[in-house]
C-alpha positions in Angstrom: 0.0 0.0 0.0 1.4 3.4 -1.1 0.8 6.7 0.6 -0.6 9.6 -1.4 2.2 12.1 -0.9 4.2 12.5 -4.1 2.2 9.9 -6.1 -1.1 11.5 -7.0 -0.3 13.8 -9.9 -1.9 17.0 -11.1 -1.2 16.8 -14.8 -3.8 19.6 -15.4 -5.0 21.8 -12.6 -8.1 20.7 -10.8 -8.2 17.2 -12.2 -6.7 14.3 -10.3 -4.5 11.9 -12.2 -3.9 8.6 -10.6 -1.1 6.3 -11.9 -2.6 3.2 -13.6 -2.7 -0.1 -11.7 -1.5 1.4 -8.4 -3.4 1.4 -5.0 -2.7 4.7 -3.2 -3.9 5.2 0.4 -5.4 8.7 1.0 -7.1 10.6 3.8 -9.3 13.2 2.2 -12.6 15.0 2.3 -15.1 13.8 -0.3 -17.6 16.2 -1.7 -20.6 15.0 -3.8 -22.9 17.7 -5.4 -26.3 16.6 -6.7 -28.1 18.8 -9.3 -31.5 18.0 -7.9 -33.7 19.2 -10.8 -31.9 17.4 -13.6 -34.8 14.9 -14.2 -37.2 17.7 -14.9 -34.9 19.1 -17.6 -35.0 15.8 -19.4 -38.7 16.2 -20.3 -40.7 18.7 -22.4 -44.5 18.7 -22.1 -44.2 15.4 -20.2 -42.1 13.5 -22.7 -38.5 13.3 -23.7 -37.8 15.0 -27.0 -34.8 16.0 -29.1 -35.1 19.5 -27.7 -35.3 18.4 -24.1 -32.3 16.1 -24.5 -30.3 18.9 -26.1 -31.2 21.2 -23.2 -30.3 18.4 -20.7 -26.8 18.0 -22.2 -26.3 21.8 -22.3 -27.5 21.9 -18.6 -24.8 19.3 -17.7 -22.2 20.9 -19.8 -22.8 24.3 -18.0 -22.7 22.9 -14.5 -19.7 20.6 -15.3 -17.9 23.7 -16.5 -18.8 25.6 -13.3 -17.7 22.7 -11.1 -14.4 22.3 -13.1 -13.6 26.0 -12.8 -14.4 26.2 -9.2 -12.4 23.1 -8.2 -9.4 24.7 -9.8 -10.0 28.0 -8.0 -10.3 26.3 -4.6 -7.6 23.7 -5.1 -9.8 20.6 -5.0 -9.4 17.6 -7.3 -12.2 16.7 -9.6 -12.7 12.9 -9.5 -15.6 12.4 -11.9 -19.0 13.5 -13.1 -21.9 11.1 -13.4 -25.2 12.5 -14.7 -26.3 15.1 -12.2 -23.7 14.1 -9.6 -20.3 15.7 -9.3 -17.5 14.2 -7.2 -14.4 16.1 -5.9 -11.9 15.5 -3.1 -9.8 17.7 -0.9 -6.4 16.1 -0.3 -4.3 19.0 0.9 -3.0 20.0 3.3 -2.1 16.4 4.0 -2.0 14.7 7.4 -4.6 13.6 10.0 -3.7 16.8 12.0 -5.0 18.9 9.0 -8.4 17.2 8.6 -10.3 20.1 10.0 -8.7 22.4 7.5 -9.5 20.1 4.6 -13.1 20.1 5.8 -13.1 23.9 6.0 -12.0 24.1 2.4 -14.7 21.6 1.4 -17.3 23.8 3.1 -16.1 26.9 1.4 -16.1 25.1 -2.0 -19.6 23.7 -1.4 -21.0 27.1 -0.3 -19.4 28.8 -3.3 -20.7 26.1 -5.7 -24.2 26.5 -4.5 -23.9 30.3 -4.8 -22.5 30.0 -8.3 -25.3 27.7 -9.4 -27.9 30.0 -7.9 -26.5 33.0 -9.8 -26.2 30.9 -12.9 -29.9 29.9 -12.5 -31.0 33.5 -12.0 -29.3 34.7 -15.2 -29.9 31.6 -17.3 -33.3 30.1 -16.2 -32.7 27.1 -18.5 -30.0 26.0 -16.1 -31.9 26.5 -12.9 -31.5 23.8 -10.3 -31.3 23.3 -6.6 -28.1 21.7 -5.2 -27.7 19.2 -2.4 -24.1 18.4 -1.2 -22.8 15.6 0.9 -19.4 15.7 2.7 -17.5 12.9 4.4 -13.9 12.5 5.5 -11.6 9.6 6.1 -9.3 7.0 4.7 -9.9 5.7 1.2 -7.9 4.0 -1.6 -7.3 5.7 -4.9 -7.0 3.5 -8.0 -7.2 3.9 -11.8 -7.4 1.1 -14.3 -8.5 3.3 -17.3 -6.5 4.6 -20.2 -5.1 8.1 -20.8 -8.1 9.1 -22.9 -10.7 7.1 -20.8 -9.5 7.6 -17.3 -11.3 5.6 -14.6 -10.3 7.3 -11.3 -11.9 5.8 -8.3 -11.8 6.3 -4.5 -12.9 3.1 -2.8 -14.0 3.0 0.8 -16.8 4.6 2.9 -16.0 8.3 2.6 -17.0 8.7 -1.1 -19.9 6.3 -0.7 -21.2 8.1 2.4 -20.9 11.5 0.7 -22.8 10.3 -2.3 -25.6 9.0 -0.1 -25.8 12.3 1.8 -26.2 14.1 -1.5 -29.4 12.2 -2.2 -32.6 13.6 -0.8 -35.5 16.0 -1.3 -34.0 19.1 0.4 -31.1 21.3 -0.8 -28.2 22.2 1.4 -24.8 21.0 2.7 -25.0 17.8 4.7 -22.2 16.2 6.8 -21.5 12.7 7.9 -21.0 12.3 11.7 -17.3 11.7 11.0 -16.9 15.0 9.1 -19.0 16.9 11.6 -17.0 15.6 14.5 -13.7 16.5 12.8 -15.0 20.0 11.9 -16.3 20.7 15.4 -13.2 19.3 17.3 -14.8 16.1 18.5 -18.4 17.3 19.0 -21.5 16.8 17.0 -22.8 20.3 16.8 -24.7 20.1 13.5 -28.0 18.2 13.1 -29.2 18.2 9.5 -27.8 20.6 6.8 -25.4 23.4 7.4 -27.5 26.4 8.5 -28.1 29.1 5.8 -26.6 31.6 8.3 -23.4 29.7 8.5 -23.3 29.2 4.8 -23.8 32.9 4.2 -21.1 33.7 6.8 -18.6 31.5 5.0 -19.3 33.3 1.7 -19.3 36.8 3.3 -16.1 36.2 5.2 -14.0 34.6 2.5 -15.5 34.3 -0.9 -17.8 37.1 -1.9 -16.5 39.7 -4.4 -14.6 42.5 -2.7 -12.6 45.5 -3.8 -9.4 43.7 -2.8 -8.7 41.9 -6.1 -5.7 40.2 -4.6 -7.6 38.5 -1.7 -9.6 35.3 -1.5 -12.8 37.3 -2.0 -12.2 37.1 -5.8 -12.3 33.3 -6.0 -16.1 33.0 -6.5 -16.3 36.0 -8.8 -13.4 34.8 -10.9 -15.0 31.4 -11.2 -18.4 32.8 -12.2 -16.8 35.2 -14.8 -15.1 32.2 -16.4 -18.3 30.2 -16.5 -20.3 33.2 -17.9 -17.8 33.7 -20.6 -18.4 30.1 -21.8 -22.2 30.6 -21.8 -22.5 33.4 -24.4 -25.6 32.6 -26.3 -26.1 32.8 -30.1 -29.4 33.5 -31.8 -30.2 29.8 -32.1 -30.0 29.3 -28.4 -26.8 27.2 -28.5 -23.5 28.1 -27.1 -21.6 30.7 -28.9 -18.2 29.5 -27.4 -19.3 25.9 -27.0 -20.1 23.2 -29.6 -23.7 22.8 -30.6 -25.4 19.5 -29.7 -26.5 17.6 -32.8 -28.0 14.1 -32.8 -28.0 11.0 -35.1 -29.1 7.4 -34.9 -26.5 4.7 -34.7 -27.0 1.3 -36.1 -26.4 -1.4 -33.5 -24.3 -3.0 -32.1 -23.2 -0.3 -29.7 -20.0 -2.1 -28.9 -18.4 -0.2 -31.8 -19.0 3.2 -30.2 -15.8 5.2 -29.8 -16.6 8.1 -27.5 -13.8 10.3 -29.0 -15.7 10.2 -32.3 -18.8 11.6 -30.7 -18.4 15.2 -29.5 -21.6 17.2 -29.0 -21.8 18.1 -32.7 -21.9 14.3 -33.5 -23.9 13.0 -30.6 -25.9 9.7 -30.8 -29.6 9.6 -29.8 -31.5 6.4 -30.0 -33.7 3.9 -28.1 -31.6 1.5 -26.0 -31.4 -0.4 -22.8 -29.4 1.1 -19.9 -27.9 -1.3 -17.4 -26.4 -0.7 -14.0 -24.6 -3.5 -12.1 -23.4 -2.7 -8.6 -21.3 -4.9 -6.4 -23.3 -5.1 -3.2 -21.3 -5.0 0.1 -18.1 -3.8 -1.5 -17.6 -0.6 0.6 -17.6 -2.6 3.8 -15.3 -5.1 2.1 -12.8 -2.3 1.3 -13.1 -0.7 4.8 -12.3 -4.1 6.3 -9.3 -4.5 3.9 -7.9 -1.1 5.0 -8.0 -2.2 8.6 -6.6 -5.6 8.0 -3.9 -4.5 5.5 -5.2 -6.6 2.6 -6.0 -3.7 0.3 -3.8 -5.0 -2.5 -5.8 -8.2 -2.8 -9.1 -6.3 -2.6 -8.1 -3.9 -5.3 -6.8 -6.8 -7.5 -10.2 -8.5 -7.1 -12.0 -5.4 -8.1 -9.9 -5.0 -11.2 -10.8 -8.6 -12.2 -14.5 -8.2 -11.5 -14.9 -4.9 -13.3 -13.0 -6.0 -16.4 -15.0 -9.3 -16.4 -18.3 -7.5 -16.2 -17.3 -5.0 -19.0 -16.2 -7.9 -21.2 -19.5 -9.7 -20.7 -21.4 -6.5 -21.7 -19.2 -5.5 -24.7 -17.7 -8.7 -26.1 -20.5 -11.2 -25.5 -23.6 -9.1 -25.8 -22.4 -6.3 -28.1 -23.1 -3.5 -25.6 -20.9 -0.5 -24.6 -19.6 0.4 -21.2 -20.2 4.0 -20.5 -18.2 4.2 -17.3 -17.4 2.6 -14.0 -18.9 4.5 -11.1 -17.0 3.2 -8.1 -17.8 -0.5 -7.9 -20.7 -0.1 -10.3 -20.7 -0.7 -14.1 -23.0 1.5 -16.3 -23.5 0.2 -19.8 -25.9 0.5 -22.8 -27.0 -2.0 -25.5 -29.4 -2.1 -28.4 -30.6 -4.5 -31.1 -32.0 -3.3 -34.5 -31.2 -2.4 -38.0 -29.9 0.7 -39.9 -33.2 2.5 -39.4 -34.4 1.8 -35.9 -34.0 -0.1 -32.6 -36.0 -3.3 -32.2 -37.4 -2.8 -28.7 -38.4 -6.3 -27.9 -35.1 -7.8 -29.2 -33.3 -5.1 -27.2 -35.1 -6.0 -24.0 -34.5 -9.8 -24.6 -30.8 -9.0 -25.0 -30.8 -7.0 -21.9 -32.4 -9.8 -19.9 -29.8 -12.2 -21.2 -27.1 -9.7 -20.2 -28.5 -9.4 -16.7 -28.2 -13.1 -16.3 -24.8 -13.3 -17.8 -23.4 -10.6 -15.5 -24.6 -12.5 -12.5 -23.2 -15.8 -13.7 -19.8 -14.2 -14.4 -19.8 -12.4 -11.0 -20.6 -15.7 -9.2 -17.7 -17.4 -11.1 -15.4 -14.6 -10.0 -16.6 -15.3 -6.4 -15.7 -19.0 -6.8 -12.2 -18.3 -8.1 -11.1 -15.2 -6.0 -10.5 -15.2 -2.3 -12.6 -13.2 0.2 -15.7 -12.4 -1.9 -18.2 -14.7 -0.3 -20.1 -11.9 1.4 -20.5 -9.8 -1.7 -23.4 -9.8 -4.2 -24.4 -8.0 -7.4 -27.5 -5.8 -7.8 -28.6 -5.2 -11.4 -31.2 -2.9 -12.9 -32.2 -2.1 -16.5 -34.7 0.1 -18.4 -35.3 1.2 -22.0 -35.8 4.5 -23.6 -34.5 7.2 -26.0 -31.0 8.2 -24.8 -28.4 10.7 -26.0 -24.7 9.6 -26.0 -21.7 11.8 -26.4 -18.6 13.2 -24.8 -18.8 16.7 -23.3 -15.6 18.6 -24.2 -14.0 19.7 -20.9 -10.3 20.0 -20.8 -9.6 17.9 -23.8 -8.6 14.5 -22.6 -10.5 15.2 -19.3 -13.8 15.3 -21.2 -16.7 13.3 -19.8 -18.6 10.4 -21.3 -22.3 10.9 -21.1 -25.4 8.7 -21.6 -28.1 10.6 -19.7 -31.9 10.1 -20.0 -34.9 9.0 -18.1 -33.9 5.4 -19.0 -30.4 5.8 -17.4 -31.9 7.4 -14.3 -34.6 4.7 -14.0 -32.1 1.8 -14.6 -29.9 3.2 -11.8 -33.0 3.5 -9.5 -34.0 -0.1 -10.4 -30.5 -1.3 -9.4 -30.8 0.6 -6.1 -34.0 -1.3 -5.3 -32.2 -4.6 -5.4 -30.1 -6.5 -2.9 -27.1 -8.5 -3.9 -29.1 -11.4 -5.2 -31.7 -9.5 -7.2 -32.2 -8.0 -10.7 -34.9 -5.4 -11.6 -36.5 -4.1 -14.8 -37.9 -0.6 -15.2 -41.6 0.2 -15.9 -41.1 1.1 -19.5 -39.1 -2.1 -20.3 -41.6 -4.1 -18.4 -44.5 -2.7 -20.4 -42.7 -3.4 -23.7 -41.3 -6.9 -22.7 -42.7 -10.2 -23.7 -45.4 -12.0 -21.7 -42.7 -14.5 -20.5 -40.5 -11.7 -19.1 -43.3 -9.9 -17.4 -44.6 -13.1 -15.8 -41.2 -14.0 -14.4 -40.3 -10.5 -13.1 -43.8 -10.2 -11.5 -45.7 -7.1 -10.5 -42.8 -5.6 -8.5 -40.5 -6.1 -11.5 -37.8 -7.8 -9.4 -36.4 -11.3 -9.7 -34.1 -13.3 -7.4 -31.0 -15.1 -8.6 -31.4 -14.4 -12.3 -28.3 -16.1 -13.8 -27.7 -16.9 -17.4 -29.4 -20.4 -17.6 -32.4 -18.8 -15.9 -32.5 -16.0 -18.4 -32.4 -18.5 -21.3 -35.3 -20.5 -19.8 -37.3 -17.3 -19.3 -37.0 -16.4 -23.0 -38.0 -20.0 -23.9 -35.1 -20.3 -26.4 -36.9 -18.1 -28.9 -35.0 -17.8 -32.2 -33.7 -14.3 -31.4 -32.3 -15.4 -28.1 -30.7 -18.5 -29.7 -29.1 -16.4 -32.3 -27.7 -14.1 -29.7 -26.4 -17.0 -27.6 -24.0 -17.9 -30.4 -22.3 -14.6 -29.8 -21.2 -15.6 -26.3 -17.7 -17.2 -25.9 -18.2 -20.9 -25.1 -15.7 -20.8 -22.3 -17.5 -17.9 -20.5 -19.3 -18.7 -17.3 -22.7 -18.3 -19.0 -21.6 -20.3 -22.0 -22.4 -24.0 -22.6 -19.3 -25.7 -21.4 -16.3 -25.0 -19.3 -15.5 -22.2 -16.9 -14.2 -18.8 -18.3 -10.5 -18.1 -18.4 -10.7 -14.3 -18.4 -12.0 -13.9 -14.9 -9.1 -15.5 -13.2 -6.1 -15.6 -15.5 -5.7 -11.9 -16.3 
C-alpha cells in the first residue's frame, strides 16, 4: 500500500491523475454535489424530445464547467462526473492533523458552488436547479485502471460512498457525515441536518464574496463565475456561442463499436436503447475491512478482475458498450435493431440475457477469487431514448455521457435490489414479452437471475438462440467450461 504524498499527480489543474494499476492510500474529504432538478430538464411537455435532450446536455455541460472552474479556483481535485452528480476530493494539506482544515476548504467550496449555481440559475433560467451536497472525511484507496483518454479514477472506501448517499434527498443544502461533523467541530457533533443558511452565508461573506481587494480570496467565486459566464455566451439559435452545438443522429447497433472520442456534442448519438447498472453489493464494507486488515492489494486486484470481467460480458459477449465505472458499479448500454431503428423487444430480450450473464460471471469470480463470499451484485435495467456523447471539458479530461430517463430509471432499479436481485424498469416491463413480465412479476424484481435462468425465461426463442451464439463458449454463461478471463488476467 502506497501513501498519497508524491504519487497522485496534477497533470492539469483541478483534475486528479492517478497512476494506472496502483493502489494509493489517501485521507481526504469527499464532496458530492447533486443537481436535484436534472430529471425535470429531461422532459418537455411530459415526454423526452430532441429539444429536451439537447437542453439536458447543455445543462450538464454548463454545470460541469462551473464545477471544473471552481475546483481549480479552490484547489480541489475533480474525480468524476456522473449524470447530475459531481464528485471532488480535498487532499491537501495532508496529514490527520489537518483534517479540520480540509473540511473547511470543502465547506467553502460547497457554499461557493451553491452560490455560483444560484447565480447561474438566475441569469440563465434554462440551467436552474437546486443543489444538495454531501461531505464525508476519512481513509480511502485511490485507483485507476483506465487509459489516458478514458480515465477511470476511483476512490474506494466509505467516505466517497457516504458523501454520495448524503447528496441524495429532497431538500437542498450542505450535509455532513457524523465523522466529518466531529472533525469539523473538534470532536463534538454540533450540527444536526444541513449546514445552516446563516453559517453558509457567513462563509461566503467572510472569505469568498467579491470584494474590492482583487488580490484577496474574495475574488475566487467572482473569478469562477466570470469564467463560466464567458463560456455561456448565447447565439441567436440558443446554442452556445463559445461551446459546440449538440446535434444528434441514430447509430445502427451494435453499440460495442462506439468510440466516444468520435462523438463530441456536434456528432452525438440519440436512440432507443437499454441502460444497465450493475453494482457490487457490500463492496464498501469489504474495502473498509481490507484497509483495517492491511489486505487492500488483494481487494483492489479482485475489483480490477471483476470490473473487467463485467465489462467484457457486456461488450464482447452481448455487443453493448460500457459508459463508465462508477465506483464499484458498471454502467452500460445496448441495443438491437437495423440501420433504421431499434427493435425494442429484441433489445429487452438481449438486456435480460445480459443481466443473467453478468450475475453468472460475477458468481464465477466469487468462486475463483478469495474473500468475496459476502458480496453480491444488484442489477437494474430500463429502456428509452438516450443521447450519448462526450462533453468537451479540458480535452482529454472530457466526460462520457449517456443521460436520459432510462439511465436514471435503470440506476434506480439497481438501487431497489439487494445482492441477489435484478430489476426491470416500468417502460421495459411494459414493452417486454409476456414471459419476461410473468417472471419478473408485478414488483419487477427477480431473485438469482443467472444466465441459464434467463435462457429459460425467454424460452429459447429464435432471437435469443441467435444471440447466444455470440457468447464465448468458455465464459461462465456459455455452454461448457469455466471462463478463463475472470481469473487468468
